[in-house]
N, C-alpha and C positions, 0 to 999 in steps of 0.2 A: 575730389570726392568728398561728399558731405560727411561730417563726423556726427557721432551720436552725442546726445547731451552729456556734458561733463559732470563728474561726480561732485558732491558737496565739498567745498573747500579746495577744489582743484584749481591750480593756477594755470588753467588752460589758455589757449590763444585762439584768435580769430585768424584763420588762414586767409591769405590775400585773395584767394579765389572765391571766398564767401561773398554772397550778394546780400545776405541779411544775417544779423546776429542779434540774439536776445540775451542781455546780461541782467540777471535778476537776483536779488538778495540784499541783505543789509551791509555787506562788506564793500563799501563804495571805493575804498582805496584799491582793492583788487580789480574792480570794474575799470577804474582810471588807468591802472597799470596795463590791463589787457588792451585798452584803446591806444595807449602810448606805444605798445608793441606793434599794433596794427599800423599806426602811422609810420613807424620806422620801416615796416615792410613795404608800405606804399611808396615811401621815398626811395627805397632801393629799386623798386620796379619802375616807377615813373620819373624819378629824379627830383631834385629840389624844385619846388614850385610846380610839380607835375600833377598835383591834385588839389582840389579845393575842399575846405571843411565848412559845413553848414550846421549850425546848432539850433535846436528848438527846445523850448521848455514847456512841457504840457502840464506842469504842476499848477495848482490854483494860484492865479496872480503871477505866474512865472513869466508871462509874455506881456510886456508893456503895451503892445498894440492890440491886445485882446486875445481871447482863446484861439489857439491854432486848430486847424481842421486836418483831417486825414487827407483830404483832397490836396491841400497845400503841400503837405509832405511828399505825397506820391508824385505830384507834378514836379516838385523839385528834383526828385530822383530821376524822372524820365526826361526832363529838359536837358538840352545839350549846353555845355559851357562855351564861352566865346572862343576858347582855344582847344575845344574838344577834350578838355581835361577830365580826369576821373573825379568823382564826387564822393566824399565821405559825409553822410548825413546822420547826425547824432540827435536822438530824441531823449531828453531827460524827463523823468516822471512819466514814462510811457504807460504805466499802469492806469493813470488818470484818463488818458486818451482812450484806452480800451475798456475801462471799467464802465464808463457812461454807456457805451454801446452794449455791454453785457446786461446792464440793468434794463435798458430799453428792450433788449431781445427777450428778457424774462417775461415781459408783459407787452408784447407787440400790439400795436394798434392796426387793425385791418385797413389796408389801402382801399381807396374807392375803386369801383369797378372800372377796368380799363387802364388804371394807373398802377404801374409795377411797384411792389413793395421796396422801400428804400433799404439798401444794404447797410448793416452796421459797420463800424470801423474795423472790428475784428474780421468780418467777412471781406471787407475791402483789402485788408492786409493779406488774407488767405489768397485772394485772387491775384494780388501783386506777386506773392511768392511763387505762384504757378508760372509767372513769366516776368521775372525781375529785370530791371534795366541792366544791360551788360557793363555799363561804365559808371555804376554807382554802388556803394556799399552802405546799406541802411543799418544803423545800430540802435536798438531800443534798450534804454536803461530803465530799470524799475527796482524799487525796494521790495515790492510784493508782486506776485504774478499768479494768475489762474491758468494752469496748463490746459491744453485742449487741442483741437484740430490745427490751430495756428502753429503750435510747436512742431507738429508732424510735418506741416507744409514747409516751415522754415528749415527743418533738419535736412531736407532734400537739397537745399541750395545754400546752406550756411550752418550755423551752430546755435545751440541753446545752452548757456553756461550758467550754472548756479554759483553765485558769489556769496556763500554763507560764511558766518564766523567760523574760523578754524578752531580745532581743539588745541589744547596747550602743546601737545606733541607736534602737531602739524605746524603751529605757529613758530615753535622753536626751530624746526627744520627750515622753515621759510627765512627766519632771522639769520641763520648761519649762512644761507645762500645769498641773502640780500646784503649782508655785511661785506662779503667778498666781491659781489658783482657791482655794487653801487657805492660803497663807502671805503674801498681799499683797506679793509681790515679783516682780521680773522676772528672768529668767534667759536669757541668750543661749545659742544652741545650742552654741557653742564651749565656753562655761563648763559647760554641762550635760554635754557629752562628757567634759570633764576630771573632773567629779564622778563620773560613772559609771566611768571608767577607774581612779579612785582607790578607790572603795568597792564597785564591782560593781553588777550590775543588780537586786539584791534590792530590791523596792519599799519594804518596811518600813524598811530601813536608809537608803534614799534619802530617804524622807519625814522620818525623824528628823534627818538631816543638813540637809535643807532648812529645817526649823524652826529649827535652831541658826544656820544661815547667814543666814536672813531676819532674825532678831533682831539679829545683828551688823551687817548692812547697814543696817537701819533701815526702818521702815514705808514701803512703797511704793517703796523704792529697789531698785537693781540688785545682784544677787549676782554678783560678779566672780570671775575665775580667781584673783585675788590672795586673796580671802576663802577660797576653797577650799584653796589651797596653805597658808595660814596656820592654818586652823582644823580641817581634816579630817585632816591627818597623812599617815602613810606609806600606800603603796598596799596593797591587801588582800593581794597576793601576798607582799610583804615581811613583813607582819604574820603571815600564815599560816605562812611558813617559819620566822620567828623563834620563834613559840610551839612549833613542832615541834622546833626545835633545843633549846629550853629543856627540853621534856619528855624528850628523849633523854638529857639529862644525869642524870636520875633524882633530882633534888633537889626534894623536895616543897615546901619553903619558897619556893625560887626560882620554881618552876612556878606555885604559887598566887599569888604576888606579880605575876608576869607576866600571868596571867589577869585579875586585878583591874585592872591597868593598861589592858589591852585593852578591858575592859567599861566601866570608870568614866572613863577619860581619853580613849582613842581612840574610845569609844562604839561598839564593835563589837557587832553583834547576836549573842547566844549561839547562834542556830540555824546560821548559816554557820560559826561557830567549831567547832561540834560536827562539821561535815563535815570540817574540817581535822584534828581528832582522829582521826576514822574513817579518813581518807586515810593518816595516819601509821601507824595500827595495821595497815592493809592492807599497806603497804610493809614494815613491820617483820616481819609474819608471812611475807611472801613471801621476804624475805632470810633469815630464820631457817630456814625450811623448805628453801630452795635450798641453803644451806650444809650443812645436815644430810644432804642427799641427795648431796653431793659436787660440786655445780655450781661452776663457776669464778666468783669474785667479779665479774670484769669482765662476764661474760655476764649475771649477775643484775642488775647495775647498768644494763646496756644495756636489758634487757627492761622494767625499771621506769622508764627514762628518768631515771636519776640522774646528775647532772653536778655538777662543782665540789665545794664543801665538803659538800653534801648526801650525795654518794656515800660518802665516807670515814666520816662520822659514822654513817650508817645501817648500813654494813657492820660497823663496830665494835659497834654496839648489837645487831645480829643475832647476832654471835658470843657475846654475853653471855646471850641469852635462848633458852630451849628452844622448839621449835616448838609444844609443848603449851601453854606459858604464853602464847606470842604469839597462838595461835589463840583462847584464852580472852579475852585482852585485845581482840582484834579483834571477837569476838562482843559483848562488853560495849559497845564503841564503837558498833557497829551498833545495839544496843538503845537506847542513849542518843540517838543521832542520830534514830532513829524517834520516840522519846518527845518530843524537841524539836519535831519537825515536827508531831506530833499534839497538842501542847499539854499533855502529861502531866507533872505535877510542876513544880517551880520550875526554869526554864531555867538560872539561874546555879548553883543548888545541884547540878543534874545534872552540870554541867561540873566543879564542884569535886570531886565524888565521882569522876568519871572521871579527873581530874588525879591524885588520890591513887592510883587503880588503876595509872596509868602509872608513878608513882614506885615503887610496890611491885614492879612487874615489872622495871623498868629499873634500880632502885637496890638491889634485894634479891638474894639468892642465886639462881642458876639451877638450877631443879629441875623 
């Protein structure tokens, strides 16, 4: 029986009977966990080696052999394996595959007389959902998603699950359950809340910290607030501001050294760190543009909610950088942030390159 779309932040699952599943939202660790659970279910039903996994990446540049087509994907779902095995077909960056079709449908070109109008990718998926292959499970993974008739069609034969960032309370509950289920440790709710308040609700980062804390506490032991205070380090807000402060100085050596400390010592996930870079580039562009337009520094700072030392440092940096260079840096930060969330390129190398871009803009001549 098909299930209704899951609520935001729900750690729902794909039932083995589902023929199509859409997992969308920024919480990629949750998406991966749901797929891992599905694979366990398929193994229980079909046995080891009883199903095949096919992965496609619809992200820009994600496929070395060139852009994939919806026809390729659906043909894979419909074709039979050599041993009549079940197929699990996973599409990463599915929003890119459907988005182009949406844009085309917004401004359709009339077909010549006697030639049928070509169906969009979204329409092809809707048609497939009406009669999906019985021996295949199609999973569409996306960071963003435009709901519509496709979701309704999928819900009849599968599930649509939002994988959004959890609230601190939800993430703490998840951490308590994850510690027991995956790390052979106990975690009291108060300690879980302290952990979430320290590193944030990103599940990938929480799981990494839980593994480290469980090892320190000992097998089957309790992870305490003391363990968290000793091993996890500064709060994410402090770390995010400190890396922004270092970047604003324009010193490439200091910035790269600080980045390595955050990743290797504080064990920060490169994905939320990329958000911090993009946030700084956004504020720097707003300051630079506002000053160039003759706005008062105090008004700019108030609109960006800059207080304390952050206000003066950013205003000084905005004076050194032209709006054109700040805009280019902001766009590069957005591109890197998107690449991090889509799994494109090496996450740490992406940040290192972005760090150099900040240093060139903030440490070089203003032009």
